[in-house]
MMTF fields as JSON, N, C-alpha, C and O atoms, coordinates in Angstrom:
{
  "mmtfVersion": "1.0.0",
  "mmtfProducer": "UNKNOWN",
  "numBonds": 463,
  "numAtoms": 464,
  "numGroups": 116,
  "numChains": 1,
  "numModels": 1,
  "chainsPerModel": [1],
  "groupsPerChain": [116],
  "chainIdList": ["A"],
  "bondAtomList": [4, 2, 8, 6, 12, 10, 16, 14, 20, 18, 24, 22, 28, 26, 32, 30, 36, 34, 40, 38, 44, 42, 48, 46, 52, 50, 56, 54, 60, 58, 64, 62, 68, 66, 72, 70, 76, 74, 80, 78, 84, 82, 88, 86, 92, 90, 96, 94, 100, 98, 104, 102, 108, 106, 112, 110, 116, 114, 120, 118, 124, 122, 128, 126, 132, 130, 136, 134, 140, 138, 144, 142, 148, 146, 152, 150, 156, 154, 160, 158, 164, 162, 168, 166, 172, 170, 176, 174, 180, 178, 184, 182, 188, 186, 192, 190, 196, 194, 200, 198, 204, 202, 208, 206, 212, 210, 216, 214, 220, 218, 224, 222, 228, 226, 232, 230, 236, 234, 240, 238, 244, 242, 248, 246, 252, 250, 256, 254, 260, 258, 264, 262, 268, 266, 272, 270, 276, 274, 280, 278, 284, 282, 288, 286, 292, 290, 296, 294, 300, 298, 304, 302, 308, 306, 312, 310, 316, 314, 320, 318, 324, 322, 328, 326, 332, 330, 336, 334, 340, 338, 344, 342, 348, 346, 352, 350, 356, 354, 360, 358, 364, 362, 368, 366, 372, 370, 376, 374, 380, 378, 384, 382, 388, 386, 392, 390, 396, 394, 400, 398, 404, 402, 408, 406, 412, 410, 416, 414, 420, 418, 424, 422, 428, 426, 432, 430, 436, 434, 440, 438, 444, 442, 448, 446, 452, 450, 456, 454, 460, 458],
  "bondOrderList": [1, 1, 1, 1, 1, 1, 1, 1, 1, 1, 1, 1, 1, 1, 1, 1, 1, 1, 1, 1, 1, 1, 1, 1, 1, 1, 1, 1, 1, 1, 1, 1, 1, 1, 1, 1, 1, 1, 1, 1, 1, 1, 1, 1, 1, 1, 1, 1, 1, 1, 1, 1, 1, 1, 1, 1, 1, 1, 1, 1, 1, 1, 1, 1, 1, 1, 1, 1, 1, 1, 1, 1, 1, 1, 1, 1, 1, 1, 1, 1, 1, 1, 1, 1, 1, 1, 1, 1, 1, 1, 1, 1, 1, 1, 1, 1, 1, 1, 1, 1, 1, 1, 1, 1, 1, 1, 1, 1, 1, 1, 1, 1, 1, 1, 1],
  "groupList": [{"groupName": "MET", "atomNameList": ["N", "CA", "C", "O"], "elementList": ["N", "C", "C", "O"], "formalChargeList": [0, 0, 0, 0], "bondAtomList": [1, 0, 2, 1, 3, 2], "bondOrderList": [1, 1, 2], "singleLetterCode": "M", "chemCompType": "L-PEPTIDE LINKING"}, {"groupName": "ILE", "atomNameList": ["N", "CA", "C", "O"], "elementList": ["N", "C", "C", "O"], "formalChargeList": [0, 0, 0, 0], "bondAtomList": [1, 0, 2, 1, 3, 2], "bondOrderList": [1, 1, 2], "singleLetterCode": "I", "chemCompType": "L-PEPTIDE LINKING"}, {"groupName": "THR", "atomNameList": ["N", "CA", "C", "O"], "elementList": ["N", "C", "C", "O"], "formalChargeList": [0, 0, 0, 0], "bondAtomList": [1, 0, 2, 1, 3, 2], "bondOrderList": [1, 1, 2], "singleLetterCode": "T", "chemCompType": "L-PEPTIDE LINKING"}, {"groupName": "LYS", "atomNameList": ["N", "CA", "C", "O"], "elementList": ["N", "C", "C", "O"], "formalChargeList": [0, 0, 0, 0], "bondAtomList": [1, 0, 2, 1, 3, 2], "bondOrderList": [1, 1, 2], "singleLetterCode": "K", "chemCompType": "L-PEPTIDE LINKING"}, {"groupName": "GLY", "atomNameList": ["N", "CA", "C", "O"], "elementList": ["N", "C", "C", "O"], "formalChargeList": [0, 0, 0, 0], "bondAtomList": [1, 0, 2, 1, 3, 2], "bondOrderList": [1, 1, 2], "singleLetterCode": "G", "chemCompType": "PEPTIDE LINKING"}, {"groupName": "ARG", "atomNameList": ["N", "CA", "C", "O"], "elementList": ["N", "C", "C", "O"], "formalChargeList": [0, 0, 0, 0], "bondAtomList": [1, 0, 2, 1, 3, 2], "bondOrderList": [1, 1, 2], "singleLetterCode": "R", "chemCompType": "L-PEPTIDE LINKING"}, {"groupName": "ALA", "atomNameList": ["N", "CA", "C", "O"], "elementList": ["N", "C", "C", "O"], "formalChargeList": [0, 0, 0, 0], "bondAtomList": [1, 0, 2, 1, 3, 2], "bondOrderList": [1, 1, 2], "singleLetterCode": "A", "chemCompType": "L-PEPTIDE LINKING"}, {"groupName": "VAL", "atomNameList": ["N", "CA", "C", "O"], "elementList": ["N", "C", "C", "O"], "formalChargeList": [0, 0, 0, 0], "bondAtomList": [1, 0, 2, 1, 3, 2], "bondOrderList": [1, 1, 2], "singleLetterCode": "V", "chemCompType": "L-PEPTIDE LINKING"}, {"groupName": "GLU", "atomNameList": ["N", "CA", "C", "O"], "elementList": ["N", "C", "C", "O"], "formalChargeList": [0, 0, 0, 0], "bondAtomList": [1, 0, 2, 1, 3, 2], "bondOrderList": [1, 1, 2], "singleLetterCode": "E", "chemCompType": "L-PEPTIDE LINKING"}, {"groupName": "ASN", "atomNameList": ["N", "CA", "C", "O"], "elementList": ["N", "C", "C", "O"], "formalChargeList": [0, 0, 0, 0], "bondAtomList": [1, 0, 2, 1, 3, 2], "bondOrderList": [1, 1, 2], "singleLetterCode": "N", "chemCompType": "L-PEPTIDE LINKING"}, {"groupName": "SER", "atomNameList": ["N", "CA", "C", "O"], "elementList": ["N", "C", "C", "O"], "formalChargeList": [0, 0, 0, 0], "bondAtomList": [1, 0, 2, 1, 3, 2], "bondOrderList": [1, 1, 2], "singleLetterCode": "S", "chemCompType": "L-PEPTIDE LINKING"}, {"groupName": "LEU", "atomNameList": ["N", "CA", "C", "O"], "elementList": ["N", "C", "C", "O"], "formalChargeList": [0, 0, 0, 0], "bondAtomList": [1, 0, 2, 1, 3, 2], "bondOrderList": [1, 1, 2], "singleLetterCode": "L", "chemCompType": "L-PEPTIDE LINKING"}, {"groupName": "ASP", "atomNameList": ["N", "CA", "C", "O"], "elementList": ["N", "C", "C", "O"], "formalChargeList": [0, 0, 0, 0], "bondAtomList": [1, 0, 2, 1, 3, 2], "bondOrderList": [1, 1, 2], "singleLetterCode": "D", "chemCompType": "L-PEPTIDE LINKING"}, {"groupName": "HIS", "atomNameList": ["N", "CA", "C", "O"], "elementList": ["N", "C", "C", "O"], "formalChargeList": [0, 0, 0, 0], "bondAtomList": [1, 0, 2, 1, 3, 2], "bondOrderList": [1, 1, 2], "singleLetterCode": "H", "chemCompType": "L-PEPTIDE LINKING"}, {"groupName": "PHE", "atomNameList": ["N", "CA", "C", "O"], "elementList": ["N", "C", "C", "O"], "formalChargeList": [0, 0, 0, 0], "bondAtomList": [1, 0, 2, 1, 3, 2], "bondOrderList": [1, 1, 2], "singleLetterCode": "F", "chemCompType": "L-PEPTIDE LINKING"}, {"groupName": "PRO", "atomNameList": ["N", "CA", "C", "O"], "elementList": ["N", "C", "C", "O"], "formalChargeList": [0, 0, 0, 0], "bondAtomList": [1, 0, 2, 1, 3, 2], "bondOrderList": [1, 1, 2], "singleLetterCode": "P", "chemCompType": "L-PEPTIDE LINKING"}, {"groupName": "TYR", "atomNameList": ["N", "CA", "C", "O"], "elementList": ["N", "C", "C", "O"], "formalChargeList": [0, 0, 0, 0], "bondAtomList": [1, 0, 2, 1, 3, 2], "bondOrderList": [1, 1, 2], "singleLetterCode": "Y", "chemCompType": "L-PEPTIDE LINKING"}, {"groupName": "TRP", "atomNameList": ["N", "CA", "C", "O"], "elementList": ["N", "C", "C", "O"], "formalChargeList": [0, 0, 0, 0], "bondAtomList": [1, 0, 2, 1, 3, 2], "bondOrderList": [1, 1, 2], "singleLetterCode": "W", "chemCompType": "L-PEPTIDE LINKING"}, {"groupName": "CYS", "atomNameList": ["N", "CA", "C", "O"], "elementList": ["N", "C", "C", "O"], "formalChargeList": [0, 0, 0, 0], "bondAtomList": [1, 0, 2, 1, 3, 2], "bondOrderList": [1, 1, 2], "singleLetterCode": "C", "chemCompType": "L-PEPTIDE LINKING"}],
  "groupTypeList": [0, 1, 2, 3, 4, 1, 5, 4, 6, 1, 2, 7, 8, 8, 9, 2, 10, 8, 6, 1, 4, 6, 6, 2, 1, 3, 11, 11, 2, 8, 1, 0, 9, 5, 9, 3, 1, 8, 1, 12, 10, 1, 10, 13, 6, 1, 14, 2, 11, 2, 3, 12, 11, 9, 6, 12, 14, 15, 6, 3, 16, 6, 5, 1, 9, 11, 3, 17, 3, 12, 7, 15, 0, 0, 18, 14, 9, 8, 11, 12, 7, 15, 9, 10, 11, 8, 3, 18, 11, 5, 7, 11, 11, 7, 1, 9, 18, 4, 8, 4, 14, 0, 15, 8, 14, 7, 16, 11, 12, 4, 6, 8, 3, 11, 5, 3],
  "groupIdList": [1, 2, 3, 4, 5, 6, 7, 8, 9, 10, 11, 12, 13, 14, 15, 16, 17, 18, 19, 20, 21, 22, 23, 24, 25, 26, 27, 28, 29, 30, 31, 32, 33, 34, 35, 36, 37, 38, 39, 40, 41, 42, 43, 44, 45, 46, 47, 48, 49, 50, 51, 52, 53, 54, 55, 56, 57, 58, 59, 60, 61, 62, 63, 64, 65, 66, 67, 68, 69, 70, 71, 72, 73, 74, 75, 76, 77, 78, 79, 80, 81, 82, 83, 84, 85, 86, 87, 88, 89, 90, 91, 92, 93, 94, 95, 96, 97, 98, 99, 100, 101, 102, 103, 104, 105, 106, 107, 108, 109, 110, 111, 112, 113, 114, 115, 116],
  "secStructList": [7, 3, 3, 3, 3, 3, 3, 3, 3, 3, 3, 7, 1, 1, 1, 1, 2, 2, 2, 2, 2, 2, 2, 2, 2, 2, 2, 2, 2, 2, 2, 2, 2, 2, 6, 6, 7, 7, 4, 4, 4, 3, 3, 3, 3, 3, 3, 3, 3, 7, 6, 6, 7, 7, 1, 1, 7, 2, 2, 2, 2, 2, 2, 2, 6, 6, 7, 7, 6, 6, 1, 7, 3, 3, 3, 3, 3, 7, 7, 7, 7, 6, 6, 1, 7, 1, 1, 3, 3, 3, 3, 3, 3, 3, 3, 3, 3, 7, 6, 6, 7, 7, 7, 7, 7, 3, 3, 3, 6, 6, 4, 4, 4, 4, 4, 7],
  "xCoordList": [-37.762, -36.674, -35.46, -35.449, -34.476, -33.098, -32.071, -32.148, -30.983, -29.745, -28.841, -28.779, -28.077, -27.439, -26.267, -26.294, -25.144, -23.807, -23.378, -23.48, -22.865, -22.508, -21.167, -20.793, -20.213, -18.889, -18.378, -19.023, -17.142, -16.615, -15.219, -14.674, -14.667, -13.034, -12.423, -12.888, -11.383, -10.894, -9.523, -9.129, -8.815, -7.218, -7.062, -7.825, -6.029, -5.581, -4.438, -3.522, -4.278, -3.134, -1.636, -0.499, -2.034, -0.687, -1.32, -2.493, -0.422, -0.635, -0.29, 0.67, -1.667, -1.581, -3.185, -4.034, -3.302, -4.459, -5.767, -6.954, -5.285, -5.948, -6.45, -7.614, -5.319, -5.694, -6.707, -7.726, -6.448, -7.468, -8.729, -9.691, -8.903, -10.238, -11.009, -12.213, -10.203, -10.835, -11.346, -12.373, -10.669, -10.944, -12.187, -13.024, -12.196, -13.254, -14.782, -15.892, -14.426, -15.681, -16.156, -17.336, -15.232, -15.54, -16.149, -17.256, -15.621, -16.027, -17.703, -18.679, -17.659, -19.001, -20.309, -21.488, -19.809, -20.893, -21.255, -22.444, -20.417, -20.913, -21.61, -22.565, -21.243, -22.052, -23.298, -24.198, -23.486, -25.173, -25.714, -26.944, -25.147, -25.72, -26.332, -27.397, -25.653, -25.749, -26.691, -27.377, -26.72, -27.755, -28.824, -29.448, -29.054, -30.043, -30.476, -31.623, -29.301, -28.951, -29.327, -28.901, -30.118, -30.421, -29.331, -28.888, -28.914, -27.902, -28.474, -27.814, -29.914, -30.874, -30.869, -31.206, -30.558, -30.642, -29.481, -29.502, -28.114, -26.945, -26.911, -27.061, -26.704, -26.471, -25.088, -24.848, -24.183, -22.534, -21.6, -22.007, -20.572, -19.458, -18.354, -18.063, -17.631, -16.085, -15.143, -15.082, -14.412, -13.11, -11.976, -11.901, -11.171, -10.099, -8.991, -9.38, -7.67, -6.812, -5.421, -5.157, -4.738, -3.759, -2.677, -2.882, -1.348, -0.405, 0.311, 1.025, -0.034, 1.102, -0.246, 0.066, -1.116, -2.072, -2.206, -2.75, -1.725, -1.889, -2.11, -2.299, -2.062, -1.951, -3.183, -3.25, -4.203, -5.428, -6.918, -7.084, -7.66, -8.81, -9.926, -10.311, -10.363, -11.313, -12.618, -13.41, -12.735, -14.4, -14.505, -15.597, -13.325, -13.268, -13.906, -14.552, -13.618, -14.29, -15.948, -16.797, -16.194, -17.584, -18.178, -19.243, -17.631, -18.28, -18.427, -19.495, -17.479, -17.321, -17.897, -18.887, -17.036, -17.981, -19.271, -20.073, -19.615, -20.832, -21.798, -22.776, -21.718, -22.625, -22.68, -23.882, -22.099, -22.471, -22.178, -21.404, -22.855, -22.237, -22.873, -22.364, -24.01, -24.654, -24.357, -25.097, -23.38, -23.113, -21.887, -20.879, -21.999, -20.988, -19.856, -20.213, -18.692, -17.762, -16.439, -16.043, -15.711, -14.396, -13.641, -14.129, -12.074, -11.272, -10.293, -9.688, -9.753, -8.691, -7.794, -8.142, -6.545, -5.614, -5.986, -6.204, -6.026, -6.354, -5.079, -3.968, -5.457, -4.491, -3.506, -3.936, -2.133, -1.336, -0.72, 0.08, -1.421, -1.093, -0.326, -0.439, 0.793, 1.801, 1.468, 0.958, 1.65, 1.105, -0.156, -0.52, -0.81, -2.215, -2.058, -1.019, -3.285, -3.604, -2.777, -3.123, -1.825, -1.522, -2.424, -3.328, -2.034, -2.939, -4.594, -5.317, -4.832, -6.373, -7.083, -6.578, -8.12, -9.244, -10.303, -10.681, -10.935, -12.145, -13.087, -12.691, -14.497, -15.344, -16.51, -16.928, -17.024, -18.223, -19.405, -19.342, -20.298, -21.191, -22.596, -23.14, -22.889, -24.374, -25.231, -24.949, -26.242, -27.75, -28.907, -29.053, -29.701, -31.038, -31.945, -31.831, -32.736, -33.317, -34.262, -34.204, -35.21, -36.215, -35.689, -34.694, -36.259, -35.67, -35.529, -34.691, -36.358, -35.887, -34.689, -34.543, -34.005, -33.101, -31.93, -31.492, -31.352, -30.056, -29.158, -29.26, -27.888, -26.994, -26.169, -25.918, -25.621, -24.601, -23.278, -23.231, -22.133, -20.847, -20.333, -20.932, -19.282, -18.62, -17.299, -16.811, -16.364, -14.838, -14.421, -14.479, -13.941, -13.314, -11.751, -11.114, -11.193, -9.714, -8.987, -8.156, -8.791, -7.826, -8.552, -8.165, -9.377, -9.665, -10.759, -10.959, -11.269, -12.132, -11.546, -12.298, -10.071, -9.168, -9.561, -9.173, -10.39, -10.685, -11.705, -11.773, -12.614, -13.759, -14.01, -14.99, -12.896, -13.085, -14.144, -14.348],
  "yCoordList": [-15.559, -14.867, -15.837, -16.905, -15.467, -16.059, -15.201, -14.08, -15.909, -15.377, -15.544, -16.63, -14.15, -14.196, -13.526, -12.593, -13.859, -12.851, -12.189, -12.671, -11.01, -9.939, -9.701, -9.364, -9.873, -10.046, -8.656, -7.895, -8.469, -6.837, -7.014, -7.883, -6.012, -6.019, -4.456, -3.681, -4.338, -2.732, -2.979, -3.651, -2.215, -2.28, -0.914, 0.048, -1.137, -0.123, 0.592, -0.125, 1.766, 2.474, 2.318, 2.483, 1.967, 1.819, 0.967, 0.997, 0.398, -0.281, 0.648, 0.686, 1.446, 2.116, 1.852, 1.378, 2.323, 2.195, 3.225, 2.898, 4.328, 5.462, 4.81, 4.901, 4.021, 3.845, 2.693, 2.723, 1.446, 0.716, 1.161, 0.84, 2.017, 2.708, 3.27, 3.354, 3.876, 4.595, 3.695, 3.975, 2.85, 1.971, 0.942, 0.59, 0.511, -0.315, 0.599, 0.168, 1.822, 2.449, 2.992, 3.288, 3.104, 3.521, 1.88, 1.739, 1.154, -0.494, -0.839, -1.289, -0.564, -1.231, 0.046, -0.192, 1.054, 2.303, 2.052, 2.258, 1.542, 1.337, 0.363, 0.398, -1.083, -1.951, -1.811, -2.265, -1.107, -1.037, 0.159, 0.203, 1.132, 1.761, 1.306, 1.746, 0.481, -0.209, -1.161, -1.461, -1.715, -3.02, -2.524, -3.38, -1.238, -0.709, -1.594, -1.979, -1.818, -2.478, -1.635, -0.481, -2.101, -1.541, -2.273, -3.354, -1.706, -2.34, -3.714, -4.671, -3.409, -4.665, -5.769, -6.848, -5.728, -6.93, -7.791, -8.909, -7.012, -7.935, -8.791, -8.404, -10.089, -11.346, -11.279, -11.361, -11.108, -10.938, -10.402, -9.86, -10.392, -10.007, -10.63, -10.79, -11.043, -11.677, -10.905, -10.844, -10.322, -9.574, -10.515, -11.597, -10.14, -10.921, -9.832, -8.887, -9.908, -8.697, -9.827, -10.909, -9.085, -9.902, -9.535, -8.525, -10.314, -10.662, -9.103, -8.766, -8.343, -6.867, -5.967, -4.796, -5.976, -5.264, -5.858, -6.92, -5.141, -5.805, -4.506, -4.642, -3.455, -2.337, -1.995, -1.005, -2.777, -2.356, -3.459, -3.972, -3.457, -4.44, -3.659, -2.54, -4.232, -3.382, -3.473, -2.539, -4.634, -4.635, -3.456, -2.985, -2.943, -1.806, -0.54, 0.288, -0.5, 0.968, 0.73, 1.589, -0.482, -0.79, -0.678, -0.079, -1.132, -0.769, 0.673, 1.25, 1.107, 2.669, 3.709, 4.412, 3.695, 4.7, 4.339, 5.263, 3.198, 3.04, 2.261, 1.705, 2.146, 2.069, 0.715, 0.486, -0.426, -1.912, -2.46, -3.408, -1.815, -2.422, -3.757, -4.422, -4.246, -5.528, -6.293, -7.266, -6.111, -7.045, -7.759, -7.156, -9.031, -10.11, -9.917, -9.917, -9.786, -9.661, -10.226, -10.251, -10.724, -11.47, -10.919, -10.436, -11.082, -10.859, -11.541, -11.807, -12.091, -12.902, -12.647, -11.848, -13.354, -13.143, -14.057, -15.266, -13.41, -14.069, -15.082, -14.997, -15.904, -17.0, -16.29, -15.525, -16.397, -15.907, -16.669, -17.591, -15.897, -17.125, -16.093, -14.879, -17.014, -15.691, -15.246, -15.998, -14.138, -13.261, -12.339, -11.458, -12.775, -12.341, -10.639, -10.076, -10.143, -8.771, -8.36, -9.016, -7.405, -6.938, -6.004, -5.386, -5.98, -4.751, -4.769, -3.897, -5.993, -6.145, -6.319, -7.083, -5.81, -5.892, -6.49, -6.075, -7.587, -8.106, -8.275, -8.044, -8.637, -8.597, -9.489, -9.367, -10.328, -11.241, -10.843, -11.15, -10.203, -9.479, -10.423, -10.587, -10.937, -12.039, -11.161, -10.413, -11.18, -10.326, -11.341, -12.261, -10.907, -11.429, -10.766, -9.557, -11.451, -10.632, -11.807, -13.009, -11.035, -11.951, -12.82, -12.399, -13.907, -14.847, -14.036, -14.414, -12.926, -12.598, -11.378, -10.558, -11.435, -10.088, -10.63, -11.718, -9.981, -10.003, -9.273, -8.082, -9.725, -9.075, -8.559, -9.259, -7.309, -6.625, -6.486, -5.833, -7.227, -7.349, -6.091, -5.29, -5.7, -4.563, -4.674, -5.152, -4.117, -4.05, -2.965, -2.621, -2.241, -0.831, -0.716, -1.509, 0.408, 1.146, -0.015, -0.251, -0.934, -1.632, -3.114, -3.998, -3.402, -4.635, -5.252, -6.445, -4.234, -4.614, -5.764, -6.501, -5.949, -6.792, -8.233, -9.257, -8.204, -9.728, -10.38, -11.603, -9.704, -10.075, -9.488, -8.834, -9.895, -9.673, -10.255, -10.126],
  "zCoordList": [-11.701, -12.011, -12.155, -11.543, -12.943, -13.007, -12.683, -12.179, -13.059, -12.759, -14.249, -14.825, -14.832, -15.717, -15.476, -14.674, -16.075, -15.916, -17.089, -18.217, -16.802, -17.689, -17.444, -16.32, -18.6, -18.51, -19.048, -19.769, -18.581, -18.829, -18.604, -17.923, -19.309, -19.081, -19.553, -20.388, -18.811, -19.266, -18.795, -17.842, -19.766, -19.324, -18.249, -18.166, -17.609, -16.175, -16.66, -17.063, -16.717, -17.197, -16.322, -16.765, -15.018, -14.484, -12.977, -12.604, -12.442, -11.192, -9.846, -9.076, -9.955, -8.49, -8.196, -8.95, -6.838, -6.457, -7.169, -7.18, -7.654, -8.294, -9.539, -9.93, -10.251, -11.68, -11.52, -12.209, -10.459, -10.502, -10.147, -10.845, -8.93, -9.149, -9.672, -9.428, -10.721, -11.605, -12.965, -13.584, -13.226, -14.085, -13.682, -14.513, -12.303, -11.744, -11.853, -12.165, -11.521, -11.621, -13.039, -13.225, -13.987, -15.575, -15.896, -16.416, -15.666, -16.329, -15.527, -16.129, -14.41, -13.694, -14.064, -14.327, -13.998, -14.655, -15.755, -16.0, -16.777, -18.182, -18.294, -19.069, -17.347, -17.331, -17.051, -17.758, -15.893, -15.388, -16.115, -16.076, -16.76, -17.739, -19.061, -19.494, -19.606, -20.559, -20.604, -21.582, -19.34, -19.283, -18.229, -17.602, -18.015, -17.267, -15.839, -15.609, -14.954, -14.005, -12.704, -12.687, -11.549, -10.373, -9.53, -9.916, -8.419, -7.723, -6.732, -6.327, -6.528, -5.897, -6.777, -6.289, -7.962, -8.853, -8.98, -9.495, -8.311, -8.571, -7.543, -6.384, -7.881, -7.122, -6.46, -5.255, -7.523, -7.174, -7.929, -8.957, -7.744, -8.825, -8.531, -7.346, -9.42, -9.584, -10.474, -11.702, -9.515, -10.427, -10.69, -10.109, -11.488, -11.827, -12.257, -12.943, -11.902, -12.466, -12.789, -12.263, -13.825, -14.38, -13.414, -12.741, -13.199, -12.332, -12.161, -11.216, -13.206, -13.05, -12.376, -12.59, -11.916, -11.142, -9.684, -9.383, -9.018, -7.383, -6.354, -5.145, -6.925, -5.915, -5.267, -4.539, -5.49, -4.641, -5.337, -6.444, -4.232, -4.741, -5.648, -5.309, -6.676, -7.336, -6.446, -6.317, -5.888, -4.921, -4.082, -3.763, -3.697, -2.632, -3.229, -2.587, -4.636, -5.19, -5.423, -5.182, -5.891, -6.291, -4.552, -4.405, -3.549, -2.296, -2.072, -1.863, -2.123, -1.508, -2.551, -2.35, -3.829, -4.683, -5.266, -5.399, -5.63, -6.386, -5.162, -5.662, -3.923, -2.784, -3.025, -2.883, -3.324, -3.618, -2.324, -2.187, -1.229, 0.388, 0.716, 1.618, 0.028, 0.193, -0.935, -1.086, -1.868, -3.034, -2.559, -2.19, -2.58, -2.255, -3.628, -4.806, -3.228, -4.295, -3.896, -2.731, -5.031, -4.769, -5.911, -6.933, -5.542, -6.313, -6.445, -5.406, -7.76, -7.926, -9.102, -9.972, -9.17, -10.037, -11.444, -11.354, -12.604, -13.827, -14.103, -13.58, -14.905, -15.386, -16.137, -17.001, -15.965, -16.418, -17.929, -18.088, -18.824, -20.218, -20.652, -20.483, -21.473, -22.19, -23.297, -24.128, -23.513, -24.743, -24.583, -25.361, -23.274, -23.298, -22.739, -22.393, -22.785, -22.633, -21.081, -20.098, -20.925, -19.795, -19.236, -19.798, -17.963, -17.137, -17.51, -17.991, -17.124, -17.495, -16.347, -15.525, -16.078, -15.021, -15.646, -16.741, -14.988, -15.665, -14.984, -13.841, -14.943, -14.241, -14.697, -15.849, -13.9, -14.271, -13.065, -11.875, -13.63, -12.59, -13.044, -14.136, -11.7, -11.961, -11.469, -10.532, -12.008, -11.742, -11.876, -12.682, -10.841, -10.898, -12.072, -12.276, -12.751, -14.179, -14.645, -14.387, -15.465, -16.144, -17.408, -17.998, -17.811, -18.72, -20.13, -20.949, -20.39, -21.612, -21.589, -22.495, -20.554, -20.547, -21.246, -20.873, -22.248, -23.025, -22.568, -22.862, -21.638, -21.498, -22.438, -23.419, -22.33, -23.358, -22.49, -21.447, -23.084, -22.554, -22.615, -23.333, -21.981, -22.056, -21.911, -20.887, -23.222, -23.138, -23.491, -24.672, -22.593, -22.942, -22.712, -22.019, -23.404, -23.174, -23.752, -22.875, -24.76, -25.254, -25.024, -25.789, -24.229, -23.551, -24.955, -25.186, -25.642, -26.994, -27.822, -28.46, -27.823, -28.584, -28.087, -28.649, -26.947, -26.222, -26.802, -26.68, -27.49, -28.002, -29.648, -30.003, -30.495, -32.079, -32.643, -33.85]
}
């Protein structure tokens, strides 16, 4: 068994707990579904948010709403690069998998422009 990372990003409508929570759940659910991931195979998750998103922690919604109670998670600020995408939540989800697993990265709701 090896570990691989799955990248994902989503833009968040506004800097509120509700909007950050909804975007987090939407992004993580889509990553899990597209990659057929079980919670037990998740090694850890790293979240970043742009400086205009500080109303809440994305990890909180993964832990409470998606039942990721035993998944180690950290939240950080994204590097503030001029003219970069605003109100963006990114995740690096690290999973334990077989060598043949090919991850599908997920970019939603305006974050698709990050991977043209």
